[in-house]
N, C-alpha and C positions, 0 to 999 in steps of 0.2 A: 895779266897776270896781277894784279894788281888789285879787282874787282877780287876773283876768288878769293887770294888770301883775305881780305875786306872782310870778303858772303866766312871761311871758312872760324875767322879770327872770332866775330861778332856770336856764328853757330857755337862754338867752342866753347863761350862767357855766356851763355842763354843753359847751355846740356851741358854744364862742368860749375859752374859758378850758381846758377839760380840756385839748384837744389843742395848747393850746401852754404849757402843762406836759408835758405828756404828750413831746414833741417837746422840750420844750426841757432837759427829763431826762435824755433817752437821744441826745441829741447827738455826745457826744462817738466811742460809739461809731462814726460817722463814723469818727470821724478815726482811731482806734484800727487801724480794719480799711481803713485806708488809698479808704477809696470815696469820690472828689469828686463822683459821682450822691448817694448819700446823705446830703451835708452841704453842696450845692445842697441840696437838697429839704427839708432842717432847714431851712438859712438862709429858703428860702416862705417855708416851713409856721409857722415864729414870726414874721417880716416879718406876713403875711397879720392873724395870727392874734393881735395885737401892737393892730393895729389896729383887729377888728373888738372887742371885748371895750370901746372906748367902748363900742360900740351896750348892750353891762350897763350899764355907767356911765349912760349917758342912762336907761335906765328904770328903775334903779332911784334916783334923782333923781328922773322920777319918782310914783314906790312909795312915796318918804318923804316926796311931798305928796300926797299923800292921806289926807285923816279916819280917823283910826284904827278899824277894827270893837271895838275894846273897849273905846274911849271915842270915842264922834262928838266933843267936843268937845276934844282934838285934832287935828295932823298927827303923823301915824305916828314922825317924825325929823325933823327938826332942824339944819344944819349944823353946829352949837355945838357940840350932840353928838359924846363923844367917839370912839363906833367911827365916827358917819356920819365924820370926817374924819379922824382917824389913817385911817382903811379909802381912803380915798381917796390920801394920801398915801403910801400902801404901794404902790395901784395905780402910781400917781406913778412908782414907785423902778422897777418889777417891768416897764414898760416905756420904762426907760430904758434899763437893762440889757439886755431883749430887746434892742428895738434900734439902742442906741450901742457895747456890750461884744460881745456871742450874735451876732446876725444877719451885720454885718461880719466877724467873727473865723470864725466860718461860710466868710463867702464866702472869704476869702482865705488861708484853709486847703484851700477845693476848688481857687481857682486853683494852688496850691503841687503839691496831691495828680495834681490835671492833667498839672503840666510834670513830673511824674515824682519830684516829690521828693516828702520825709516831713515832717507835723503835727506830728506824735508827741509835738515840743516845744508846741504850743497843746490838746495834748488835757484842761493841768492848769486853760487858763483856760475854759474852753467847758466841762468840769463845774462848775467854778464856780460860771462864773453861771447855769445851768442849775441846779445845786443852792438859793440862793442868790434864783430866783425861784420857785421851786416851795417854798420857805418862804416867800416874803410873801405866796404864794399859801394857803399853810395860816391863817399868821398870819387871811386877812382874813374865811375862812370861821368862825374860832372870832369873833372881833370881834361878825360876820354874826351869828349863834349865840347869845353871852353879852350882846352889847348891850355892853360897862361904860359907865357913864357915862352913860344915859341914860335 
């Protein structure tokens, strides 16, 4: 069961978090080129994959409750492990930035562009939020690999 949950956790991370980070880190291009359709699409992608990233967390919780294949006397991880609670905190922060800052800003920018305005003033906010999201997920990967305090 451990290997199946690990496989599903990694697969979900690749197919949910990958597109989320990709859309978040490249969304400012839509504003620079004044493409309302691209901004709307990026906002939709960011919302969808932010919600889908919950599956990664659920599978991770299932994975950490399994008996460790290297030591059957203990579970893979515990909520008290630094790398677990810190990863959850960083995921919550990344999701909050995506849903509360980035997606609404892109939606607003699409409306401005659609009204024949310019959303260039929002480029920095979108690029910054996308960069923060990418950085938070990169730190989560480091925590998952090195497991400090575990």
